[in-house]
MARKOLTI-755799 format. One line per field, with one value per atom (N, C-alpha, C): residue number from 1; atom name; z negated, y, x. Coordinates in steps of 0.1 Angstrom, whole numbers, plus 5000, padded with zeros to 4 digits. Layout:
N
num	NUM | ...
atome	CA | ...
Z	Z | ...
Y	Y | ...
X	X | ...
***
This chain:
113
num	1 | 1 | 1 | 2 | 2 | 2 | 3 | 3 | 3 | 4 | 4 | 4 | 5 | 5 | 5 | 6 | 6 | 6 | 7 | 7 | 7 | 8 | 8 | 8 | 9 | 9 | 9 | 10 | 10 | 10 | 11 | 11 | 11 | 12 | 12 | 12 | 13 | 13 | 13 | 14 | 14 | 14 | 15 | 15 | 15 | 16 | 16 | 16 | 17 | 17 | 17 | 18 | 18 | 18 | 19 | 19 | 19 | 20 | 20 | 20 | 21 | 21 | 21 | 22 | 22 | 22 | 23 | 23 | 23 | 24 | 24 | 24 | 25 | 25 | 25 | 26 | 26 | 26 | 27 | 27 | 27 | 28 | 28 | 28 | 29 | 29 | 29 | 30 | 30 | 30 | 31 | 31 | 31 | 32 | 32 | 32 | 33 | 33 | 33 | 34 | 34 | 34 | 35 | 35 | 35 | 36 | 36 | 36 | 37 | 37 | 37 | 38 | 38 | 38 | 39 | 39 | 39 | 40 | 40 | 40 | 41 | 41 | 41 | 42 | 42 | 42 | 43 | 43 | 43 | 44 | 44 | 44 | 45 | 45 | 45 | 46 | 46 | 46 | 47 | 47 | 47 | 48 | 48 | 48 | 49 | 49 | 49 | 50 | 50 | 50 | 51 | 51 | 51 | 52 | 52 | 52 | 53 | 53 | 53 | 54 | 54 | 54 | 55 | 55 | 55 | 56 | 56 | 56 | 57 | 57 | 57 | 58 | 58 | 58 | 59 | 59 | 59 | 60 | 60 | 60 | 61 | 61 | 61 | 62 | 62 | 62 | 63 | 63 | 63 | 64 | 64 | 64 | 65 | 65 | 65 | 66 | 66 | 66 | 67 | 67 | 67 | 68 | 68 | 68 | 69 | 69 | 69 | 70 | 70 | 70 | 71 | 71 | 71 | 72 | 72 | 72 | 73 | 73 | 73 | 74 | 74 | 74 | 75 | 75 | 75 | 76 | 76 | 76 | 77 | 77 | 77 | 78 | 78 | 78 | 79 | 79 | 79 | 80 | 80 | 80 | 81 | 81 | 81 | 82 | 82 | 82 | 83 | 83 | 83 | 84 | 84 | 84 | 85 | 85 | 85 | 86 | 86 | 86 | 87 | 87 | 87 | 88 | 88 | 88 | 89 | 89 | 89 | 90 | 90 | 90 | 91 | 91 | 91 | 92 | 92 | 92 | 93 | 93 | 93 | 94 | 94 | 94 | 95 | 95 | 95 | 96 | 96 | 96 | 97 | 97 | 97 | 98 | 98 | 98 | 99 | 99 | 99 | 100 | 100 | 100 | 101 | 101 | 101 | 102 | 102 | 102 | 103 | 103 | 103 | 104 | 104 | 104 | 105 | 105 | 105 | 106 | 106 | 106 | 107 | 107 | 107 | 108 | 108 | 108 | 109 | 109 | 109 | 110 | 110 | 110 | 111 | 111 | 111 | 112 | 112 | 112 | 113 | 113 | 113
atome	N | CA | C | N | CA | C | N | CA | C | N | CA | C | N | CA | C | N | CA | C | N | CA | C | N | CA | C | N | CA | C | N | CA | C | N | CA | C | N | CA | C | N | CA | C | N | CA | C | N | CA | C | N | CA | C | N | CA | C | N | CA | C | N | CA | C | N | CA | C | N | CA | C | N | CA | C | N | CA | C | N | CA | C | N | CA | C | N | CA | C | N | CA | C | N | CA | C | N | CA | C | N | CA | C | N | CA | C | N | CA | C | N | CA | C | N | CA | C | N | CA | C | N | CA | C | N | CA | C | N | CA | C | N | CA | C | N | CA | C | N | CA | C | N | CA | C | N | CA | C | N | CA | C | N | CA | C | N | CA | C | N | CA | C | N | CA | C | N | CA | C | N | CA | C | N | CA | C | N | CA | C | N | CA | C | N | CA | C | N | CA | C | N | CA | C | N | CA | C | N | CA | C | N | CA | C | N | CA | C | N | CA | C | N | CA | C | N | CA | C | N | CA | C | N | CA | C | N | CA | C | N | CA | C | N | CA | C | N | CA | C | N | CA | C | N | CA | C | N | CA | C | N | CA | C | N | CA | C | N | CA | C | N | CA | C | N | CA | C | N | CA | C | N | CA | C | N | CA | C | N | CA | C | N | CA | C | N | CA | C | N | CA | C | N | CA | C | N | CA | C | N | CA | C | N | CA | C | N | CA | C | N | CA | C | N | CA | C | N | CA | C | N | CA | C | N | CA | C | N | CA | C | N | CA | C | N | CA | C | N | CA | C | N | CA | C | N | CA | C | N | CA | C | N | CA | C | N | CA | C | N | CA | C | N | CA | C | N | CA | C | N | CA | C | N | CA | C | N | CA | C | N | CA | C | N | CA | C | N | CA | C | N | CA | C
Z	4500 | 4497 | 4509 | 4507 | 4516 | 4526 | 4539 | 4548 | 4545 | 4547 | 4546 | 4559 | 4560 | 4573 | 4569 | 4579 | 4577 | 4586 | 4581 | 4588 | 4585 | 4596 | 4599 | 4598 | 4589 | 4586 | 4590 | 4597 | 4600 | 4597 | 4592 | 4589 | 4576 | 4576 | 4564 | 4556 | 4560 | 4552 | 4541 | 4543 | 4531 | 4522 | 4523 | 4511 | 4501 | 4488 | 4477 | 4476 | 4481 | 4476 | 4490 | 4501 | 4511 | 4509 | 4504 | 4501 | 4490 | 4477 | 4467 | 4473 | 4480 | 4490 | 4497 | 4505 | 4515 | 4509 | 4500 | 4495 | 4480 | 4474 | 4459 | 4452 | 4458 | 4451 | 4459 | 4454 | 4459 | 4466 | 4479 | 4485 | 4482 | 4484 | 4481 | 4495 | 4499 | 4511 | 4512 | 4525 | 4528 | 4540 | 4539 | 4549 | 4563 | 4575 | 4586 | 4597 | 4609 | 4622 | 4635 | 4642 | 4656 | 4667 | 4675 | 4686 | 4699 | 4707 | 4719 | 4718 | 4708 | 4707 | 4701 | 4703 | 4697 | 4691 | 4681 | 4675 | 4680 | 4682 | 4686 | 4676 | 4676 | 4668 | 4674 | 4666 | 4673 | 4663 | 4668 | 4659 | 4656 | 4643 | 4638 | 4638 | 4642 | 4642 | 4632 | 4629 | 4622 | 4606 | 4602 | 4590 | 4579 | 4579 | 4567 | 4565 | 4578 | 4578 | 4573 | 4577 | 4573 | 4558 | 4552 | 4539 | 4531 | 4537 | 4529 | 4530 | 4540 | 4544 | 4541 | 4542 | 4538 | 4548 | 4563 | 4570 | 4585 | 4590 | 4604 | 4614 | 4615 | 4625 | 4618 | 4625 | 4621 | 4632 | 4629 | 4637 | 4645 | 4659 | 4667 | 4675 | 4672 | 4683 | 4696 | 4705 | 4719 | 4724 | 4731 | 4737 | 4748 | 4747 | 4758 | 4763 | 4757 | 4762 | 4761 | 4756 | 4755 | 4742 | 4739 | 4729 | 4719 | 4723 | 4715 | 4710 | 4711 | 4705 | 4694 | 4680 | 4669 | 4660 | 4655 | 4646 | 4632 | 4621 | 4608 | 4600 | 4594 | 4583 | 4573 | 4568 | 4560 | 4565 | 4563 | 4566 | 4551 | 4551 | 4539 | 4542 | 4529 | 4530 | 4527 | 4535 | 4535 | 4535 | 4529 | 4530 | 4542 | 4547 | 4559 | 4557 | 4545 | 4543 | 4542 | 4540 | 4541 | 4553 | 4563 | 4576 | 4584 | 4580 | 4586 | 4580 | 4569 | 4563 | 4569 | 4575 | 4579 | 4595 | 4601 | 4616 | 4612 | 4603 | 4601 | 4599 | 4591 | 4589 | 4600 | 4610 | 4622 | 4632 | 4637 | 4646 | 4660 | 4669 | 4682 | 4692 | 4688 | 4695 | 4694 | 4684 | 4680 | 4684 | 4688 | 4689 | 4681 | 4675 | 4667 | 4676 | 4676 | 4685 | 4675 | 4680 | 4672 | 4679 | 4671 | 4675 | 4666 | 4672 | 4661 | 4659 | 4648 | 4642 | 4640 | 4637 | 4637 | 4626 | 4617 | 4606 | 4611 | 4624 | 4632 | 4626 | 4616 | 4610 | 4623 | 4625 | 4633 | 4625 | 4629 | 4620 | 4630 | 4625 | 4631 | 4630 | 4642 | 4641 | 4650 | 4645 | 4654 | 4661 | 4675 | 4685 | 4694 | 4701 | 4712 | 4722 | 4724 | 4734 | 4748
Y	1357 | 1346 | 1348 | 1345 | 1342 | 1331 | 1332 | 1323 | 1314 | 1301 | 1290 | 1285 | 1280 | 1275 | 1260 | 1250 | 1237 | 1236 | 1229 | 1228 | 1212 | 1206 | 1192 | 1192 | 1186 | 1184 | 1170 | 1167 | 1154 | 1154 | 1165 | 1165 | 1171 | 1182 | 1187 | 1197 | 1201 | 1208 | 1198 | 1186 | 1176 | 1174 | 1182 | 1180 | 1189 | 1185 | 1194 | 1204 | 1204 | 1216 | 1226 | 1222 | 1230 | 1237 | 1231 | 1239 | 1250 | 1244 | 1255 | 1269 | 1264 | 1275 | 1283 | 1278 | 1283 | 1292 | 1284 | 1289 | 1293 | 1289 | 1291 | 1283 | 1271 | 1262 | 1249 | 1238 | 1225 | 1224 | 1221 | 1219 | 1207 | 1206 | 1197 | 1194 | 1178 | 1176 | 1161 | 1158 | 1145 | 1138 | 1127 | 1119 | 1120 | 1121 | 1120 | 1117 | 1114 | 1110 | 1117 | 1120 | 1127 | 1117 | 1114 | 1105 | 1114 | 1106 | 1113 | 1123 | 1118 | 1124 | 1115 | 1119 | 1110 | 1117 | 1114 | 1124 | 1120 | 1131 | 1130 | 1139 | 1139 | 1147 | 1158 | 1170 | 1183 | 1188 | 1190 | 1195 | 1212 | 1213 | 1225 | 1234 | 1248 | 1255 | 1266 | 1271 | 1282 | 1279 | 1289 | 1285 | 1288 | 1295 | 1296 | 1284 | 1278 | 1265 | 1254 | 1253 | 1243 | 1246 | 1255 | 1258 | 1253 | 1256 | 1253 | 1239 | 1231 | 1218 | 1209 | 1214 | 1205 | 1194 | 1196 | 1184 | 1191 | 1184 | 1190 | 1186 | 1176 | 1170 | 1172 | 1177 | 1179 | 1171 | 1165 | 1159 | 1170 | 1166 | 1174 | 1168 | 1168 | 1162 | 1167 | 1157 | 1158 | 1151 | 1160 | 1155 | 1144 | 1132 | 1121 | 1119 | 1121 | 1119 | 1102 | 1097 | 1082 | 1079 | 1074 | 1074 | 1062 | 1055 | 1046 | 1052 | 1064 | 1072 | 1078 | 1076 | 1085 | 1090 | 1099 | 1107 | 1109 | 1102 | 1103 | 1116 | 1122 | 1130 | 1135 | 1148 | 1153 | 1167 | 1168 | 1181 | 1189 | 1200 | 1211 | 1221 | 1226 | 1240 | 1249 | 1260 | 1272 | 1284 | 1296 | 1310 | 1314 | 1328 | 1334 | 1337 | 1343 | 1346 | 1333 | 1322 | 1311 | 1305 | 1307 | 1301 | 1311 | 1323 | 1333 | 1329 | 1327 | 1320 | 1308 | 1300 | 1288 | 1292 | 1302 | 1306 | 1311 | 1317 | 1322 | 1310 | 1300 | 1287 | 1279 | 1278 | 1268 | 1277 | 1271 | 1276 | 1276 | 1284 | 1290 | 1277 | 1266 | 1252 | 1247 | 1252 | 1247 | 1257 | 1253 | 1263 | 1257 | 1267 | 1262 | 1264 | 1251 | 1249 | 1244 | 1242 | 1236 | 1224 | 1212 | 1198 | 1193 | 1181 | 1173 | 1161 | 1158 | 1146 | 1134 | 1122 | 1109 | 1110 | 1120 | 1122 | 1129 | 1136 | 1146 | 1161 | 1162 | 1177 | 1183 | 1195 | 1203 | 1212 | 1210 | 1217 | 1223 | 1231 | 1235 | 1227 | 1225 | 1216 | 1224 | 1222 | 1228 | 1217 | 1219 | 1208 | 1215 | 1206 | 1211 | 1219 | 1232 | 1241 | 1235
X	5409 | 5417 | 5426 | 5439 | 5449 | 5448 | 5452 | 5450 | 5463 | 5460 | 5469 | 5473 | 5484 | 5491 | 5493 | 5490 | 5497 | 5509 | 5517 | 5532 | 5534 | 5539 | 5543 | 5557 | 5563 | 5579 | 5580 | 5592 | 5596 | 5612 | 5617 | 5630 | 5632 | 5644 | 5649 | 5641 | 5626 | 5619 | 5612 | 5613 | 5611 | 5617 | 5631 | 5641 | 5639 | 5637 | 5635 | 5645 | 5657 | 5668 | 5664 | 5659 | 5657 | 5643 | 5634 | 5621 | 5622 | 5631 | 5633 | 5642 | 5652 | 5661 | 5652 | 5643 | 5636 | 5623 | 5614 | 5602 | 5603 | 5612 | 5613 | 5604 | 5598 | 5590 | 5590 | 5586 | 5583 | 5570 | 5569 | 5555 | 5547 | 5535 | 5525 | 5521 | 5520 | 5519 | 5512 | 5509 | 5504 | 5511 | 5511 | 5517 | 5512 | 5515 | 5508 | 5516 | 5512 | 5519 | 5514 | 5524 | 5523 | 5527 | 5517 | 5519 | 5523 | 5532 | 5537 | 5547 | 5557 | 5569 | 5579 | 5590 | 5603 | 5613 | 5620 | 5631 | 5642 | 5651 | 5665 | 5674 | 5686 | 5695 | 5702 | 5699 | 5703 | 5715 | 5727 | 5736 | 5735 | 5736 | 5733 | 5746 | 5747 | 5759 | 5756 | 5743 | 5740 | 5744 | 5754 | 5760 | 5750 | 5740 | 5730 | 5720 | 5720 | 5710 | 5718 | 5729 | 5740 | 5743 | 5744 | 5746 | 5730 | 5720 | 5708 | 5705 | 5707 | 5703 | 5713 | 5726 | 5738 | 5740 | 5733 | 5733 | 5738 | 5747 | 5752 | 5742 | 5736 | 5725 | 5712 | 5702 | 5688 | 5679 | 5669 | 5660 | 5653 | 5649 | 5644 | 5633 | 5619 | 5610 | 5608 | 5610 | 5608 | 5596 | 5589 | 5576 | 5577 | 5572 | 5572 | 5560 | 5549 | 5536 | 5531 | 5541 | 5537 | 5533 | 5520 | 5516 | 5521 | 5529 | 5536 | 5548 | 5552 | 5561 | 5555 | 5559 | 5553 | 5565 | 5561 | 5568 | 5562 | 5567 | 5561 | 5567 | 5558 | 5563 | 5553 | 5554 | 5543 | 5538 | 5525 | 5519 | 5518 | 5524 | 5525 | 5515 | 5511 | 5502 | 5512 | 5512 | 5520 | 5514 | 5517 | 5512 | 5519 | 5513 | 5518 | 5533 | 5535 | 5551 | 5558 | 5553 | 5562 | 5564 | 5554 | 5555 | 5566 | 5565 | 5575 | 5591 | 5589 | 5604 | 5607 | 5598 | 5601 | 5608 | 5602 | 5604 | 5622 | 5623 | 5637 | 5647 | 5643 | 5651 | 5654 | 5643 | 5647 | 5653 | 5664 | 5671 | 5666 | 5673 | 5665 | 5662 | 5668 | 5665 | 5649 | 5644 | 5631 | 5621 | 5609 | 5597 | 5585 | 5577 | 5567 | 5554 | 5547 | 5535 | 5525 | 5512 | 5501 | 5497 | 5496 | 5495 | 5483 | 5477 | 5467 | 5472 | 5473 | 5480 | 5467 | 5474 | 5468 | 5454 | 5457 | 5445 | 5434 | 5437 | 5427 | 5432 | 5441 | 5445 | 5451 | 5450 | 5458 | 5468 | 5481 | 5491 | 5503 | 5510 | 5522 | 5533 | 5541 | 5552 | 5563 | 5576 | 5587 | 5594 | 5592 | 5599 | 5607 | 5613 | 5623 | 5619 | 5626 | 5621 | 5618
***
């Protein structure tokens, strides 16, 4: 059986057109929350990402360490191929790390470098 990867999305990867363009399917997921982070806006200049998301500004999670700061989003289940496709979609301002969410699940998340 293929390994599954859990990925937390708080931004454009929740959009159906982005999922269809990036993975060729819609993702199933569950709502979750990450504590100790806040959202800021990042201006996107990568033409492929702009074309896919149709949004000039994307949210980016910044670690604050303050448990009152929370980021809401969705945890999706991806294949290894899909997590690598996500790495290509996310611009270099983001880095993928493993975090623990309010539900207790561990999932990958793209945050500020």
